[in-house]
MDAnalysis code that builds the backbone (N, CA, C; Angstrom):
import MDAnalysis as mda
import numpy as np

u = mda.Universe.empty(264, n_residues=88, atom_resindex=np.repeat(np.arange(88), 3), trajectory=True)
u.add_TopologyAttr("name", ["N", "CA", "C"] * 88)
u.add_TopologyAttr("resid", np.arange(1, 89))
u.add_TopologyAttr("resname", ["UNK", "UNK", "UNK", "UNK", "UNK", "UNK", "UNK", "UNK", "UNK", "UNK", "UNK", "UNK", "UNK", "UNK", "UNK", "UNK", "UNK", "UNK", "UNK", "UNK", "UNK", "UNK", "UNK", "UNK", "UNK", "UNK", "UNK", "UNK", "UNK", "UNK", "UNK", "UNK", "UNK", "UNK", "UNK", "UNK", "UNK", "UNK", "UNK", "UNK", "UNK", "UNK", "UNK", "UNK", "UNK", "UNK", "UNK", "UNK", "UNK", "UNK", "UNK", "UNK", "UNK", "UNK", "UNK", "UNK", "UNK", "UNK", "UNK", "UNK", "UNK", "UNK", "UNK", "UNK", "UNK", "UNK", "UNK", "UNK", "UNK", "UNK", "UNK", "UNK", "UNK", "UNK", "UNK", "UNK", "UNK", "UNK", "UNK", "UNK", "UNK", "UNK", "UNK", "UNK", "UNK", "UNK", "UNK", "UNK"])
u.atoms.positions = np.array([
    [12.046, -22.389, -32.937],
    [11.467, -22.819, -31.026],
    [12.649, -22.164, -29.768],
    [13.754, -22.107, -30.170],
    [14.004, -22.017, -29.097],
    [14.506, -20.543, -29.324],
    [14.878, -19.899, -30.284],
    [14.548, -18.807, -30.283],
    [13.609, -18.094, -29.845],
    [12.682, -18.378, -30.636],
    [11.299, -17.966, -29.398],
    [11.304, -18.242, -28.227],
    [11.213, -18.716, -27.884],
    [11.539, -19.084, -26.425],
    [12.591, -18.359, -25.681],
    [13.741, -18.259, -26.427],
    [14.633, -17.562, -25.276],
    [14.433, -15.606, -25.720],
    [13.983, -15.234, -26.590],
    [13.571, -13.853, -27.632],
    [11.984, -13.676, -26.402],
    [11.176, -14.340, -25.846],
    [9.964, -14.448, -25.055],
    [10.023, -14.225, -23.954],
    [11.505, -15.258, -23.061],
    [12.307, -14.627, -21.408],
    [12.997, -13.399, -21.911],
    [13.821, -12.919, -22.659],
    [13.687, -11.480, -22.863],
    [12.743, -10.364, -22.677],
    [12.064, -10.843, -22.994],
    [10.097, -9.647, -22.997],
    [10.523, -9.747, -21.802],
    [10.249, -11.431, -21.118],
    [9.867, -11.225, -19.800],
    [10.644, -10.521, -19.142],
    [12.027, -10.560, -18.323],
    [13.043, -9.983, -18.031],
    [12.916, -8.471, -18.001],
    [12.419, -8.129, -19.859],
    [12.570, -6.513, -19.648],
    [11.006, -6.419, -18.650],
    [9.704, -7.036, -18.982],
    [9.013, -6.123, -18.430],
    [8.412, -6.164, -16.940],
    [10.061, -7.504, -16.391],
    [10.122, -7.482, -15.315],
    [10.309, -6.164, -14.601],
    [11.269, -5.688, -15.402],
    [12.682, -4.556, -14.472],
    [11.632, -3.437, -14.934],
    [11.125, -3.390, -16.238],
    [10.273, -1.983, -16.113],
    [9.117, -2.470, -14.949],
    [8.487, -3.220, -14.235],
    [7.749, -3.474, -13.015],
    [8.187, -2.991, -11.820],
    [9.030, -2.787, -11.250],
    [10.112, -3.577, -10.967],
    [10.129, -1.508, -10.341],
    [11.082, -0.476, -11.197],
    [11.167, 0.563, -11.730],
    [9.849, 1.515, -11.661],
    [8.788, 0.577, -12.317],
    [7.642, 1.301, -11.608],
    [7.262, 1.407, -10.057],
    [6.438, 0.372, -9.389],
    [6.173, 0.127, -8.481],
    [7.761, 1.214, -7.797],
    [8.527, 1.572, -7.681],
    [9.768, 2.370, -7.279],
    [8.653, 3.557, -7.184],
    [9.572, 4.519, -7.933],
    [8.552, 5.572, -8.244],
    [7.007, 5.723, -8.581],
    [6.269, 4.374, -7.920],
    [5.084, 4.784, -7.363],
    [5.086, 4.709, -5.993],
    [5.751, 3.913, -5.375],
    [5.741, 4.081, -3.938],
    [6.431, 5.508, -3.545],
    [7.789, 6.194, -4.240],
    [8.657, 7.986, -3.876],
    [6.889, 9.036, -4.500],
    [6.407, 8.213, -5.113],
    [5.098, 9.350, -5.468],
    [4.664, 8.714, -3.871],
    [3.766, 8.883, -3.361],
    [2.927, 7.834, -2.605],
    [3.801, 8.684, -1.507],
    [4.439, 8.646, -0.910],
    [5.949, 8.566, 0.291],
    [6.010, 10.450, 0.511],
    [5.805, 11.039, -0.379],
    [6.195, 11.810, -1.146],
    [5.030, 12.869, -0.919],
    [3.063, 13.306, -1.455],
    [2.871, 13.104, -1.096],
    [2.307, 13.985, -0.137],
    [1.545, 15.093, -0.079],
    [0.576, 15.507, 1.217],
    [0.139, 15.236, 2.108],
    [-0.408, 14.300, 1.371],
    [-1.975, 13.978, 1.011],
    [-2.133, 12.440, 2.158],
    [-3.198, 11.575, 2.294],
    [-3.244, 10.472, 3.367],
    [-3.479, 9.846, 1.906],
    [-2.694, 8.254, 2.097],
    [-2.732, 7.805, 0.971],
    [-3.384, 6.187, 1.337],
    [-4.596, 5.256, 1.848],
    [-5.503, 4.369, 1.642],
    [-5.891, 3.754, 1.156],
    [-4.905, 1.899, 0.333],
    [-6.158, 1.128, -0.044],
    [-6.388, 0.517, 0.449],
    [-7.372, -0.257, 0.003],
    [-8.089, -1.331, 0.492],
    [-8.680, -1.863, -0.313],
    [-9.191, -2.860, 0.033],
    [-9.202, -4.280, -1.077],
    [-11.310, -4.239, -0.401],
    [-11.218, -5.054, -1.499],
    [-12.797, -4.945, -2.106],
    [-13.815, -5.423, -0.945],
    [-13.294, -5.897, 0.407],
    [-13.888, -6.848, 1.563],
    [-13.283, -4.847, 2.033],
    [-12.348, -4.052, 2.325],
    [-12.178, -2.666, 3.064],
    [-11.930, -3.276, 3.842],
    [-10.878, -3.915, 3.515],
    [-9.552, -4.510, 4.550],
    [-8.542, -3.572, 4.163],
    [-7.977, -2.714, 4.764],
    [-6.506, -2.205, 4.615],
    [-5.690, -2.889, 3.792],
    [-5.062, -2.335, 2.120],
    [-4.229, -4.138, 2.162],
    [-2.751, -2.075, 1.835],
    [-2.873, -1.250, 2.565],
    [-1.400, -0.153, 2.108],
    [-1.902, 1.438, 2.388],
    [-0.592, 1.889, 2.307],
    [-0.642, 2.910, 3.661],
    [0.324, 4.003, 3.086],
    [0.770, 5.536, 3.441],
    [1.324, 6.118, 3.318],
    [1.784, 6.639, 4.710],
    [3.428, 7.512, 4.500],
    [3.363, 8.416, 5.822],
    [2.676, 9.206, 6.174],
    [2.111, 9.852, 5.024],
    [1.295, 11.197, 5.758],
    [0.109, 10.396, 6.864],
    [-1.343, 8.512, 6.113],
    [-1.918, 7.940, 6.396],
    [-1.504, 7.414, 8.050],
    [-0.313, 7.852, 8.453],
    [0.008, 7.615, 9.291],
    [0.193, 8.603, 10.456],
    [0.115, 9.129, 10.062],
    [0.425, 10.798, 10.900],
    [-0.654, 10.760, 11.309],
    [-1.822, 10.881, 10.200],
    [-3.483, 11.587, 10.631],
    [-3.589, 10.862, 10.765],
    [-3.619, 9.603, 11.270],
    [-4.863, 8.200, 12.008],
    [-3.778, 7.966, 13.273],
    [-2.218, 8.236, 13.037],
    [-1.625, 8.016, 14.634],
    [-1.280, 6.106, 14.267],
    [-1.634, 5.788, 13.595],
    [-1.049, 4.314, 13.106],
    [-0.057, 3.707, 12.584],
    [1.156, 2.933, 12.399],
    [2.566, 2.618, 11.870],
    [1.133, 1.485, 10.216],
    [2.071, 1.673, 8.811],
    [1.721, 0.365, 7.875],
    [1.416, -0.537, 8.784],
    [1.969, -0.524, 9.025],
    [1.971, -1.767, 9.857],
    [0.637, -2.805, 10.907],
    [0.276, -1.770, 11.207],
    [-0.199, -1.744, 12.065],
    [-1.566, -1.667, 11.498],
    [-2.164, -0.919, 10.118],
    [-3.073, -0.814, 9.768],
    [-3.078, -1.888, 8.089],
    [-2.104, -2.583, 8.389],
    [-2.709, -3.207, 7.049],
    [-2.556, -4.507, 8.098],
    [-4.154, -4.871, 7.142],
    [-4.850, -6.208, 7.299],
    [-6.406, -6.251, 8.732],
    [-6.643, -4.819, 8.494],
    [-7.499, -4.519, 9.218],
    [-8.525, -3.086, 8.879],
    [-9.992, -3.837, 9.242],
    [-10.724, -2.869, 8.726],
    [-11.559, -2.037, 9.488],
    [-10.527, -0.894, 9.223],
    [-11.345, 0.096, 9.847],
    [-12.575, 0.831, 10.287],
    [-13.157, 0.992, 11.704],
    [-14.469, 1.020, 12.256],
    [-14.930, 2.231, 11.802],
    [-14.140, 3.256, 11.430],
    [-14.629, 4.443, 10.948],
    [-12.460, 4.999, 10.418],
    [-13.552, 6.166, 9.112],
    [-12.330, 7.532, 8.431],
    [-12.088, 8.529, 9.957],
    [-13.504, 8.650, 10.602],
    [-12.482, 9.811, 11.736],
    [-11.641, 9.418, 13.346],
    [-11.446, 10.202, 12.915],
    [-10.580, 9.585, 14.354],
    [-11.433, 10.776, 15.923],
    [-11.888, 10.049, 16.681],
    [-12.524, 11.174, 17.679],
    [-10.887, 11.146, 18.761],
    [-11.732, 12.779, 19.922],
    [-10.482, 13.012, 20.210],
    [-9.326, 14.175, 19.991],
    [-8.021, 13.699, 20.596],
    [-6.765, 13.975, 20.285],
    [-6.038, 12.974, 20.351],
    [-4.536, 12.725, 20.064],
    [-3.551, 11.391, 20.498],
    [-4.703, 9.983, 19.613],
    [-3.736, 8.972, 20.110],
    [-3.475, 7.937, 19.522],
    [-4.983, 6.934, 19.805],
    [-5.622, 6.917, 18.088],
    [-6.924, 5.926, 19.268],
    [-6.886, 5.038, 19.452],
    [-7.900, 3.807, 19.446],
    [-7.829, 2.406, 19.758],
    [-8.029, 1.725, 18.396],
    [-6.510, 0.765, 18.546],
    [-6.426, -0.131, 16.659],
    [-7.120, -1.025, 17.757],
    [-7.202, -1.020, 18.697],
    [-7.974, -2.266, 19.142],
    [-9.740, -2.808, 18.457],
    [-9.768, -1.336, 18.326],
    [-11.332, -1.418, 17.403],
    [-11.536, -1.734, 15.683],
    [-9.905, -1.784, 15.307],
    [-9.822, -2.160, 14.096],
    [-9.769, -3.957, 13.480],
    [-10.958, -4.397, 14.046],
    [-10.637, -5.369, 13.801],
    [-9.616, -6.191, 12.254],
    [-8.681, -7.627, 12.967],
    [-8.380, -8.418, 12.187],
    [-8.797, -8.898, 11.100],
    [-8.555, -8.488, 9.613],
    [-9.577, -9.915, 8.929],
    [-9.970, -11.615, 9.465],
])
């Protein structure tokens, strides 16, 4: 019984290491992309974005995460009104 538990723990540790590697690689791909990437949850709240999204919309990832954008288009030039992005 103890051997099975130890084997299970080794498998779980191996999967955790792989997951961390996958997440690191995924983040590298997203950051290298020339296209904007925005992830939103089921209610439309931003949960992630990449460097290109920051450049395109003019807000940092930290400023966008946790907000529901009023529109995905930016009117005029320069930085839009972050106040228009309501917090959850």
